[in-house]
Structure formats: C-alpha cells, structure tokens
C-alpha positions as CSV (number, residue, x, y, z in Angstrom):
1,M,122.9,67.8,118.5
2,R,121.5,64.8,120.5
3,G,124.6,65.3,123.5
4,Q,123.5,68.9,123.4
5,L,119.9,68.8,124.0
6,F,120.2,66.0,126.9
7,S,123.3,68.5,128.6
8,L,120.1,71.2,128.4
9,L,117.7,68.8,129.6
10,I,120.0,67.8,132.6
11,A,120.5,71.4,133.5
12,V,116.8,72.5,133.2
13,E,115.2,69.4,134.7
14,D,114.7,70.8,138.2
15,R,112.7,73.4,136.5
16,L,110.3,71.1,133.9
17,G,109.0,68.7,136.5
18,R,109.1,64.9,136.7
19,E,106.5,63.9,133.8
20,E,107.5,67.0,131.4
21,A,111.3,65.8,132.0
22,Q,110.2,62.4,131.1
23,W,108.4,63.5,128.0
24,V,111.4,65.4,126.8
25,H,113.7,62.8,127.2
26,H,111.8,60.1,125.3
27,V,111.1,62.3,122.3
28,I,115.0,63.1,122.8
29,D,115.5,59.5,122.1
30,V,113.1,58.7,119.2
31,D,115.5,61.5,117.4
32,E,112.8,64.1,117.2
33,Y,115.1,67.3,118.5
34,G,113.1,69.9,117.0
35,L,110.3,68.5,119.1
36,A,112.4,67.9,122.3
37,L,113.8,71.8,122.1
38,D,110.3,73.2,121.2
39,D,108.5,71.5,124.0
40,M,111.4,72.2,126.7
41,V,111.3,75.7,125.9
42,G,107.8,75.7,125.7
43,I,107.4,74.7,129.4
44,L,109.9,76.7,131.0
45,A,108.3,79.5,129.2
46,Y,104.8,78.3,130.4
47,A,105.9,78.2,133.9
48,H,107.8,80.9,133.7
49,A,111.0,79.2,135.1
50,P,114.1,81.2,135.5
51,V,116.7,79.7,132.9
52,T,120.6,81.0,133.4
53,D,122.5,83.1,130.6
54,Q,124.4,80.0,129.8
55,E,121.0,78.2,129.2
56,R,119.4,80.7,127.3
57,A,122.3,80.9,125.6
58,D,122.5,77.3,124.5
59,M,118.7,77.2,123.8
60,L,119.1,80.1,121.4
61,A,122.1,78.6,119.7
62,L,120.3,75.1,119.2
63,A,117.3,76.9,117.9
64,R,119.6,78.9,115.1
65,R,121.6,75.7,114.4
66,M,118.1,73.7,113.7
67,Q,116.6,76.9,112.0
68,M,113.6,77.2,114.2
69,D,114.1,81.0,114.5
70,E,110.2,80.9,116.0
71,L,111.4,79.3,119.5
72,V,113.6,82.9,119.8
73,P,111.1,84.8,121.3
74,R,109.5,82.0,123.7
75,V,113.2,81.7,124.9
76,L,113.4,85.2,125.7
77,Q,110.4,85.0,127.3
78,C,111.9,82.6,130.4
79,P,112.6,84.9,132.9
80,S,116.6,85.2,133.9
81,A,118.0,83.0,136.9
82,G,117.6,85.5,140.2
83,Q,114.6,87.2,138.6
84,V,111.6,86.7,140.8
85,S,108.9,85.0,138.9
86,I,105.2,87.1,139.7
87,T,103.1,84.3,138.6
88,G,102.4,80.9,140.1
89,D,104.2,79.5,143.3
90,G,107.5,80.1,142.0
91,D,108.9,76.7,142.4
92,G,109.2,76.8,138.3
93,A,107.4,73.5,137.5
94,A,104.8,73.1,135.0
95,R,101.1,72.5,135.7
96,N,98.5,70.8,133.9
C-alpha cells in the first residue's frame, strides 16, 4: 500500500502544491496511509485539480482497499483531466 500511495503522490504532486506534497509524503513515511489518502484527495478536490482516469481509479481502489468508502464522493468531485476548472486560477495548486 505504501508503494501505491507514493506512486499516486508522484503522479499528482504537481497539482498539490509543494508544501502539501511534502506533508502527504511525511504522512506516508510515518505509515498513516488513511490520512495520506484522505489529505491527498481533499487537497485535490478543494483545488478542483483535474485527475486522469487512471489516477481516479487508483484513488478509488485504495479507498476500497482501506475501507474508506467515505472518500468516494470526494474523489468523484475532482474534475477529469481535460476539463476546464470554472474556479480559481487554473493551476490546480491548493491555496491557504
């Protein structure tokens, strides 16, 4: 599971923002896999960051594997890659 989370982080880190990506990396390092996935999905959904079909499938598979079904609606909130976001400046990075 650790490897799958790191692979997913690598795939989406350009849309997370530097500090958020470092946070998720740290959370994976300390074996808080559920928190890592929850935060990754939350950051992407909040930023309306686009995800590819493969990234979405990976997030959903991890959520099912970790029995985190409550994440499914948030994963589905992330726009598909290729869709234009109607909010924000379009760079996909989360803002504080």
